[in-house]
DOMAR-976820 format. One record per residue (C-alpha): residue in three letters; x, y, z. Coordinates in steps of 0.1 Angstrom, whole numbers. Layout:
N
{"ala"; {X; Y; Z}} ...
END
This chain:
553
{"met"; {-327; 141; 240}} {"asp"; {-301; 149; 263}} {"lys"; {-267; 152; 259}} {"thr"; {-256; 116; 272}} {"glu"; {-277; 100; 243}} {"ile"; {-261; 129; 216}} {"thr"; {-227; 117; 230}} {"glu"; {-239; 79; 226}} {"lys"; {-249; 84; 188}} {"lys"; {-219; 105; 178}} {"glu"; {-199; 76; 195}} {"ile"; {-214; 49; 178}} {"val"; {-210; 69; 146}} {"lys"; {-179; 72; 148}} {"asp"; {-171; 35; 154}} {"asn"; {-187; 29; 122}} {"ser"; {-171; 52; 107}} {"ala"; {-136; 33; 117}} {"ile"; {-150; 1; 108}} {"asp"; {-165; 9; 74}} {"ser"; {-132; 34; 64}} {"ser"; {-112; -1; 75}} {"gln"; {-133; -25; 57}} {"val"; {-120; -1; 24}} {"leu"; {-85; -5; 35}} {"leu"; {-88; -42; 33}} {"lys"; {-105; -42; 3}} {"gly"; {-85; -24; -14}} {"ala"; {-55; -41; 0}} {"thr"; {-72; -73; -10}} {"ile"; {-74; -64; -50}} {"leu"; {-39; -53; -46}} {"ala"; {-28; -85; -33}} {"ala"; {-47; -105; -61}} {"ala"; {-32; -85; -85}} {"gly"; {-1; -89; -64}} {"ile"; {-3; -125; -66}} {"val"; {-10; -130; -99}} {"ser"; {21; -108; -105}} {"lys"; {42; -124; -82}} {"ile"; {37; -159; -106}} {"phe"; {42; -144; -139}} {"gly"; {69; -135; -118}} {"ala"; {84; -170; -106}} {"ile"; {74; -176; -139}} {"phe"; {100; -155; -155}} {"arg"; {127; -159; -127}} {"ile"; {127; -198; -119}} {"pro"; {135; -210; -158}} {"leu"; {157; -178; -162}} {"thr"; {176; -187; -134}} {"asn"; {175; -226; -147}} {"met"; {189; -213; -181}} {"ile"; {211; -184; -169}} {"gly"; {221; -199; -137}} {"ala"; {240; -177; -107}} {"glu"; {264; -161; -130}} {"gly"; {240; -151; -159}} {"gln"; {216; -138; -126}} {"ser"; {247; -120; -113}} {"tyr"; {245; -93; -148}} {"tyr"; {207; -92; -145}} {"thr"; {206; -82; -104}} {"val"; {230; -56; -108}} {"ser"; {206; -43; -134}} {"tyr"; {175; -43; -118}} {"asn"; {191; -26; -88}} {"ile"; {204; 4; -103}} {"tyr"; {170; 8; -121}} {"ser"; {153; -1; -91}} {"leu"; {175; 30; -79}} {"leu"; {163; 54; -106}} {"phe"; {128; 44; -109}} {"val"; {125; 54; -71}} {"ile"; {138; 88; -77}} {"ala"; {115; 92; -112}} {"thr"; {85; 74; -100}} {"ala"; {78; 56; -70}} {"gly"; {78; 89; -47}} {"phe"; {50; 104; -71}} {"pro"; {21; 74; -63}} {"val"; {24; 83; -25}} {"ala"; {26; 115; -31}} {"ile"; {0; 118; -54}} {"ser"; {-24; 95; -33}} {"arg"; {-19; 114; -4}} {"met"; {-29; 151; -22}} {"val"; {-64; 135; -42}} {"ser"; {-70; 117; -11}} {"ser"; {-69; 146; 14}} {"arg"; {-89; 168; -12}} {"ile"; {-115; 144; -18}} {"ala"; {-121; 137; 20}} {"glu"; {-134; 177; 16}} {"lys"; {-150; 169; -16}} {"asp"; {-126; 191; -32}} {"tyr"; {-124; 168; -67}} {"ile"; {-111; 196; -92}} {"asn"; {-77; 205; -72}} {"ala"; {-77; 169; -64}} {"his"; {-71; 161; -103}} {"lys"; {-52; 194; -108}} {"ser"; {-29; 180; -81}} {"tyr"; {-24; 148; -103}} {"ser"; {-19; 167; -136}} {"leu"; {12; 190; -122}} {"ala"; {28; 160; -104}} {"met"; {26; 139; -137}} {"lys"; {43; 167; -157}} {"phe"; {72; 165; -131}} {"ser"; {72; 126; -130}} {"ala"; {75; 122; -171}} {"ala"; {107; 153; -172}} {"leu"; {124; 129; -143}} {"gly"; {119; 92; -158}} {"val"; {136; 112; -190}} {"ile"; {164; 123; -171}} {"ser"; {167; 91; -157}} {"phe"; {167; 69; -190}} {"met"; {194; 89; -202}} {"ile"; {213; 84; -172}} {"leu"; {208; 47; -175}} {"phe"; {213; 45; -215}} {"phe"; {237; 67; -221}} {"gly"; {257; 56; -189}} {"ala"; {258; 16; -190}} {"gly"; {288; 8; -195}} {"ala"; {305; 31; -165}} {"ile"; {282; 21; -144}} {"ala"; {281; -14; -150}} {"asn"; {322; -8; -148}} {"ala"; {321; 8; -116}} {"tyr"; {298; -22; -99}} {"his"; {328; -46; -115}} {"ile"; {305; -65; -133}} {"pro"; {306; -51; -168}} {"gly"; {288; -81; -185}} {"ala"; {257; -63; -170}} {"glu"; {261; -35; -194}} {"pro"; {239; -48; -220}} {"ser"; {208; -56; -196}} {"ile"; {212; -21; -185}} {"arg"; {209; 1; -215}} {"ala"; {180; -27; -218}} {"leu"; {160; -17; -190}} {"ser"; {163; 20; -198}} {"leu"; {136; 22; -222}} {"ala"; {112; 14; -197}} {"leu"; {121; 48; -176}} {"leu"; {104; 70; -206}} {"ile"; {68; 51; -199}} {"thr"; {67; 43; -164}} {"pro"; {66; 75; -144}} {"ile"; {32; 77; -164}} {"val"; {20; 49; -157}} {"ala"; {27; 56; -118}} {"ser"; {12; 91; -117}} {"leu"; {-17; 81; -130}} {"arg"; {-21; 47; -107}} {"gly"; {-12; 69; -76}} {"tyr"; {-41; 93; -88}} {"tyr"; {-66; 64; -84}} {"gln"; {-53; 48; -55}} {"gly"; {-57; 87; -38}} {"arg"; {-93; 78; -49}} {"gln"; {-93; 44; -29}} {"glu"; {-94; 30; -61}} {"met"; {-70; 1; -63}} {"met"; {-86; -16; -93}} {"pro"; {-62; 2; -121}} {"thr"; {-36; -4; -105}} {"ala"; {-40; -40; -100}} {"val"; {-53; -46; -135}} {"thr"; {-13; -29; -152}} {"glu"; {3; -46; -126}} {"val"; {-11; -78; -142}} {"val"; {-10; -70; -176}} {"glu"; {27; -55; -178}} {"gln"; {38; -89; -159}} {"met"; {22; -110; -185}} {"val"; {36; -92; -215}} {"arg"; {73; -91; -196}} {"val"; {74; -129; -188}} {"ala"; {64; -136; -225}} {"val"; {86; -114; -244}} {"gly"; {115; -112; -214}} {"leu"; {118; -152; -218}} {"ser"; {113; -154; -253}} {"leu"; {142; -130; -260}} {"ala"; {164; -148; -227}} {"tyr"; {157; -179; -250}} {"met"; {166; -168; -284}} {"leu"; {198; -151; -265}} {"tyr"; {209; -178; -249}} {"lys"; {234; -200; -266}} {"thr"; {253; -163; -282}} {"ser"; {259; -153; -245}} {"leu"; {250; -150; -210}} {"glu"; {256; -111; -208}} {"arg"; {228; -112; -242}} {"ala"; {201; -134; -226}} {"ala"; {204; -113; -194}} {"ala"; {197; -81; -215}} {"gly"; {167; -101; -238}} {"ala"; {151; -109; -201}} {"thr"; {156; -73; -189}} {"phe"; {139; -55; -224}} {"gly"; {111; -74; -212}} {"ala"; {102; -49; -184}} {"ser"; {104; -21; -209}} {"val"; {81; -40; -235}} {"gly"; {56; -47; -201}} {"ile"; {56; -15; -191}} {"thr"; {46; 1; -226}} {"ala"; {18; -29; -227}} {"ala"; {5; -16; -193}} {"phe"; {4; 20; -201}} {"ala"; {-22; 17; -233}} {"val"; {-41; -3; -206}} {"met"; {-41; 27; -182}} {"ile"; {-47; 51; -210}} {"ile"; {-80; 33; -217}} {"ile"; {-92; 27; -179}} {"tyr"; {-84; 70; -182}} {"leu"; {-109; 77; -214}} {"arg"; {-132; 56; -198}} {"asp"; {-132; 73; -165}} {"lys"; {-139; 110; -183}} {"lys"; {-178; 108; -177}} {"gln"; {-174; 99; -137}} {"arg"; {-147; 126; -134}} {"asp"; {-166; 155; -152}} {"ala"; {-194; 141; -127}} {"met"; {-169; 141; -91}} {"phe"; {-159; 179; -110}} {"ser"; {-199; 195; -110}} {"asp"; {-206; 177; -73}} {"ser"; {-172; 196; -61}} {"ile"; {-168; 225; -36}} {"arg"; {-152; 256; -51}} {"arg"; {-118; 264; -37}} {"asp"; {-92; 279; -52}} {"glu"; {-56; 270; -54}} {"asp"; {-29; 281; -78}} {"asp"; {3; 254; -91}} {"lys"; {28; 274; -72}} {"ser"; {13; 259; -34}} {"arg"; {3; 226; -51}} {"phe"; {39; 226; -61}} {"lys"; {50; 234; -29}} {"glu"; {29; 208; -12}} {"leu"; {41; 181; -37}} {"ile"; {78; 190; -30}} {"ser"; {70; 187; 11}} {"phe"; {56; 152; 4}} {"leu"; {76; 142; -26}} {"ile"; {111; 144; -12}} {"pro"; {108; 127; 23}} {"ile"; {90; 98; 3}} {"thr"; {115; 97; -24}} {"ile"; {142; 94; -1}} {"ser"; {120; 71; 14}} {"ser"; {117; 46; -8}} {"ala"; {154; 57; -22}} {"val"; {168; 39; 9}} {"met"; {160; 1; 3}} {"pro"; {172; 4; -34}} {"ile"; {204; 20; -25}} {"met"; {207; -9; 2}} {"phe"; {204; -36; -26}} {"asn"; {228; -10; -48}} {"ile"; {250; -16; -18}} {"asp"; {250; -55; -20}} {"ser"; {261; -44; -59}} {"ala"; {287; -23; -54}} {"ile"; {304; -38; -25}} {"val"; {293; -82; -26}} {"val"; {316; -89; -54}} {"arg"; {346; -65; -48}} {"arg"; {346; -75; -7}} {"leu"; {343; -112; -18}} {"met"; {372; -107; -40}} {"ala"; {395; -89; -15}} {"thr"; {391; -123; 8}} {"gly"; {398; -144; -17}} {"trp"; {373; -158; -38}} {"asp"; {380; -151; -72}} {"arg"; {356; -130; -101}} {"thr"; {334; -159; -109}} {"met"; {329; -178; -78}} {"ser"; {323; -139; -63}} {"glu"; {298; -130; -93}} {"lys"; {283; -164; -87}} {"leu"; {281; -162; -43}} {"tyr"; {259; -127; -57}} {"gly"; {239; -146; -78}} {"leu"; {224; -169; -52}} {"met"; {207; -137; -37}} {"gly"; {193; -124; -64}} {"gly"; {182; -151; -86}} {"phe"; {180; -177; -59}} {"cys"; {164; -160; -31}} {"asp"; {148; -125; -43}} {"pro"; {127; -147; -64}} {"ile"; {108; -168; -36}} {"ile"; {114; -138; -4}} {"asn"; {91; -113; -26}} {"leu"; {60; -132; -26}} {"pro"; {52; -120; 8}} {"asn"; {57; -86; -5}} {"ile"; {27; -90; -24}} {"phe"; {7; -85; 5}} {"ile"; {34; -62; 21}} {"asp"; {31; -35; -6}} {"ala"; {-9; -39; -10}} {"ile"; {-12; -31; 29}} {"cys"; {9; -3; 26}} {"ile"; {-5; 9; -4}} {"ser"; {-37; 10; 10}} {"leu"; {-25; 18; 45}} {"met"; {-14; 50; 34}} {"pro"; {-46; 76; 18}} {"ala"; {-65; 55; 44}} {"val"; {-42; 66; 74}} {"thr"; {-47; 106; 52}} {"ala"; {-80; 111; 56}} {"ala"; {-87; 101; 91}} {"phe"; {-60; 122; 97}} {"thr"; {-76; 153; 82}} {"leu"; {-111; 145; 94}} {"ala"; {-89; 141; 126}} {"asn"; {-112; 106; 140}} {"lys"; {-92; 92; 157}} {"lys"; {-109; 62; 160}} {"ala"; {-106; 54; 127}} {"leu"; {-62; 61; 126}} {"asp"; {-59; 41; 157}} {"glu"; {-81; 12; 134}} {"his"; {-60; 10; 105}} {"leu"; {-31; 12; 124}} {"arg"; {-35; -21; 144}} {"thr"; {-55; -38; 118}} {"gly"; {-27; -30; 91}} {"leu"; {-1; -45; 117}} {"lys"; {-20; -75; 127}} {"thr"; {-30; -86; 92}} {"met"; {10; -80; 81}} {"met"; {20; -108; 114}} {"ile"; {-4; -128; 101}} {"ile"; {6; -129; 68}} {"ala"; {46; -125; 76}} {"tyr"; {54; -150; 104}} {"pro"; {40; -181; 80}} {"cys"; {58; -171; 54}} {"thr"; {92; -166; 68}} {"ile"; {85; -199; 91}} {"gly"; {75; -218; 61}} {"leu"; {107; -207; 41}} {"ile"; {128; -217; 67}} {"val"; {121; -247; 76}} {"leu"; {115; -256; 36}} {"ala"; {145; -241; 24}} {"arg"; {163; -265; 12}} {"pro"; {129; -289; -5}} {"ile"; {120; -257; -27}} {"leu"; {152; -243; -37}} {"thr"; {160; -275; -54}} {"leu"; {125; -282; -63}} {"leu"; {126; -249; -82}} {"phe"; {157; -246; -96}} {"phe"; {166; -285; -102}} {"lys"; {189; -277; -134}} {"lys"; {214; -259; -110}} {"tyr"; {213; -282; -78}} {"asp"; {250; -277; -68}} {"glu"; {240; -239; -68}} {"ala"; {204; -239; -53}} {"leu"; {224; -258; -24}} {"leu"; {247; -232; -19}} {"ala"; {213; -205; -16}} {"val"; {198; -226; 11}} {"pro"; {220; -207; 39}} {"thr"; {211; -172; 23}} {"met"; {173; -183; 21}} {"arg"; {170; -188; 60}} {"ile"; {186; -158; 64}} {"leu"; {166; -134; 42}} {"ala"; {130; -147; 54}} {"leu"; {139; -131; 86}} {"ser"; {139; -99; 65}} {"ile"; {99; -103; 57}} {"val"; {84; -100; 91}} {"thr"; {113; -72; 102}} {"thr"; {107; -50; 68}} {"ala"; {65; -62; 72}} {"ile"; {68; -44; 109}} {"met"; {90; -13; 96}} {"arg"; {70; -2; 65}} {"thr"; {40; -8; 88}} {"phe"; {55; 24; 109}} {"ser"; {68; 39; 85}} {"val"; {38; 46; 68}} {"ser"; {19; 53; 96}} {"leu"; {45; 76; 105}} {"gln"; {41; 97; 72}} {"gly"; {2; 89; 71}} {"ile"; {2; 114; 103}} {"gly"; {25; 141; 91}} {"lys"; {61; 126; 104}} {"met"; {73; 126; 66}} {"met"; {110; 128; 71}} {"leu"; {113; 104; 105}} {"pro"; {110; 74; 86}} {"val"; {135; 83; 65}} {"trp"; {160; 90; 90}} {"asn"; {155; 64; 105}} {"leu"; {159; 43; 75}} {"ile"; {191; 59; 64}} {"ile"; {206; 51; 98}} {"gly"; {192; 15; 94}} {"ala"; {212; 17; 56}} {"ile"; {244; 30; 77}} {"val"; {241; -4; 101}} {"lys"; {234; -24; 70}} {"ile"; {267; -11; 53}} {"ala"; {287; -19; 86}} {"val"; {274; -50; 95}} {"ser"; {281; -65; 54}} {"tyr"; {313; -52; 53}} {"val"; {326; -69; 82}} {"leu"; {306; -99; 75}} {"leu"; {316; -107; 36}} {"gly"; {347; -101; 47}} {"val"; {350; -138; 68}} {"his"; {355; -170; 46}} {"ala"; {328; -188; 59}} {"val"; {301; -166; 59}} {"his"; {309; -148; 26}} {"val"; {272; -139; 11}} {"asn"; {256; -144; 39}} {"gly"; {273; -115; 50}} {"ala"; {250; -91; 31}} {"ala"; {217; -110; 45}} {"ile"; {225; -105; 81}} {"gly"; {233; -68; 72}} {"ser"; {194; -63; 54}} {"val"; {180; -79; 85}} {"cys"; {196; -57; 110}} {"ala"; {190; -26; 89}} {"tyr"; {152; -36; 91}} {"ile"; {156; -46; 130}} {"thr"; {169; -13; 135}} {"ala"; {146; 12; 116}} {"gly"; {119; -6; 130}} {"ile"; {128; -2; 168}} {"leu"; {131; 35; 157}} {"asn"; {98; 42; 140}} {"tyr"; {80; 25; 168}} {"arg"; {98; 47; 194}} {"ala"; {89; 80; 170}} {"leu"; {48; 68; 171}} {"arg"; {48; 63; 207}} {"lys"; {64; 96; 207}} {"tyr"; {39; 115; 187}} {"ala"; {5; 94; 181}} {"asp"; {8; 80; 219}} {"ile"; {1; 40; 202}} {"ser"; {0; 13; 224}} {"leu"; {2; -17; 209}} {"asp"; {-14; -51; 220}} {"val"; {18; -74; 222}} {"lys"; {4; -99; 225}} {"gly"; {-27; -103; 202}} {"val"; {-3; -85; 175}} {"phe"; {28; -103; 178}} {"ile"; {24; -135; 200}} {"lys"; {-8; -151; 191}} {"pro"; {0; -150; 153}} {"leu"; {38; -161; 159}} {"ala"; {27; -194; 185}} {"ala"; {0; -201; 151}} {"ser"; {31; -200; 124}} {"leu"; {54; -223; 152}} {"leu"; {26; -251; 156}} {"met"; {23; -253; 116}} {"gly"; {61; -250; 113}} {"ala"; {65; -281; 136}} {"ala"; {38; -297; 116}} {"thr"; {53; -289; 79}} {"ile"; {91; -300; 86}} {"ala"; {75; -332; 106}} {"val"; {49; -342; 76}} {"tyr"; {80; -333; 50}} {"lys"; {100; -355; 62}} {"gly"; {75; -385; 68}} {"ala"; {64; -382; 33}} {"phe"; {94; -377; 14}} {"ala"; {108; -415; 37}} {"ala"; {68; -428; 22}} {"thr"; {77; -416; -14}} {"gly"; {114; -407; -20}} {"ser"; {101; -377; -43}} {"asn"; {107; -338; -32}} {"leu"; {77; -329; -53}} {"val"; {53; -349; -36}} {"ser"; {67; -341; -2}} {"val"; {69; -308; -7}} {"ala"; {33; -304; -20}} {"val"; {17; -323; 9}} {"ser"; {36; -305; 36}} {"ile"; {26; -270; 21}} {"met"; {-10; -284; 22}} {"ile"; {-12; -295; 53}} {"ala"; {8; -261; 69}} {"val"; {-21; -238; 49}} {"ile"; {-48; -262; 75}} {"val"; {-25; -262; 101}} {"tyr"; {-22; -225; 100}} {"phe"; {-60; -220; 93}} {"val"; {-71; -242; 122}} {"ser"; {-40; -227; 149}} {"val"; {-48; -192; 143}} {"phe"; {-86; -197; 151}} {"lys"; {-76; -220; 182}} {"thr"; {-50; -193; 198}} {"arg"; {-78; -168; 189}} {"ala"; {-53; -146; 170}} {"ile"; {-83; -131; 148}} {"ser"; {-115; -126; 166}} {"arg"; {-151; -124; 144}} {"glu"; {-146; -89; 146}} {"glu"; {-120; -84; 125}} {"met"; {-130; -112; 103}} {"gln"; {-157; -89; 92}} {"leu"; {-134; -67; 84}} {"ile"; {-117; -88; 54}} {"pro"; {-138; -90; 20}} {"lys"; {-158; -124; 31}} {"gly"; {-146; -125; 67}} {"asp"; {-184; -139; 81}} {"leu"; {-181; -165; 53}} {"ile"; {-145; -176; 63}} {"tyr"; {-154; -176; 101}} {"asp"; {-187; -191; 103}} {"met"; {-166; -222; 83}} {"ala"; {-147; -219; 107}} {"val"; {-172; -227; 139}} {"lys"; {-193; -258; 118}} {"leu"; {-157; -270; 116}} {"lys"; {-156; -265; 157}} {"ile"; {-121; -245; 154}} {"ala"; {-137; -209; 163}} {"glu"; {-165; -202; 182}} 
END
């Protein structure tokens, strides 16, 4: 066998490795996305009747408490799953299972300590925090959420351990359990307390999160205990390499600080809204009640819908990090390039139709879901259309961010997002002062922030990873398919409404047609190929069905 044949065989192995690893990536993303869909459905079941119950004013209490909680949640926990996932996946790639588990154990202890500190800040400082945000009615909600921070760090660390092993099922199962319990308890308490006051109703709703994470913790412990035999088998097959806690702790901190700061920037941006929106609106002539209602439009009416596509964005990012890390650790450039391309293109195929669909159906969807608050739903329509753009900009920004961190440039996306946050503050402050724009200024500021960070991340990837994007394949073709879908959707909605006079029927019919048109358009515009479909679980069956229907070749 000559050198050429050997080289060719090596290349085949590398190609197969890239395909296999991409299949693992998308399988993990699919599992998390499926769990995310279920979780978001429960979340919608929660937020929609809650908003119909307490309205925009009550949602202002709920939203400000959740924004504060999210920030402390990130500081205490959010960096740990990613850091643990990265540390575990790099060691497992080298078959060092013992030190992979020791890295997780060390990180969990540290995250639990931060959780206790965060709980104390939120519980004992609830009143001061609510007053600082000029929304004193949020105090009970803030205190009710503090209990979740005692347990969440442990659950988050365990999820990170299994994600590092590229086992996404434990995360998926516990997310669904958490949401189910949260919805049942939160809505029940909100309903019971609704007649007493909006403040208490919002607090009852937020307390559901504390009970939900407790249930998730119980399930995760069961999963961990049942996994003992598999862990023992991994330990027996592990290579033996000396590592001390000091070196592991240094590595953890080197990952944790940039990841935590990066993760904290977006909650900080939401807290910027909490801090300046009501103040700025009141300074420009709106009274307190109306200012709180306008702020509640984003958190109560728009966020539950806008966040739905984030199911897929989160799932892809979570799966992308360990996959990129493993490829980078093994210096497998082919697999690394495959992950980046697959991740970004998958993002666009999902994000574009969601954005276009929410823009064209913003009014019908809002008035359908929030029929008991019809007038407030109409006020939220412009905000919804603006925030819909953030789905695409967030998807691009986060894909580039995760990719940069995966190749070892941990701090770059952090600084880029901080620059984006500064842009948001400036844009939001100016536009909130324009009476005709009011709360929409904050929405525009968010979109500008994601665009800024995304552009900076892309420039960094060009510099350090020498990426070359297929603009036509990744961006233009999915956009063309989505625009065709959008045109069909609005035409079908108008026709159905003229024929039936029913918003419910018209929305349902237009969404069904949108799915069909997009399915056809994706193949007709060749936005996705057979090879790419093969990377998706059951992709062969989907593509074969498209061929039989004569919409693919």
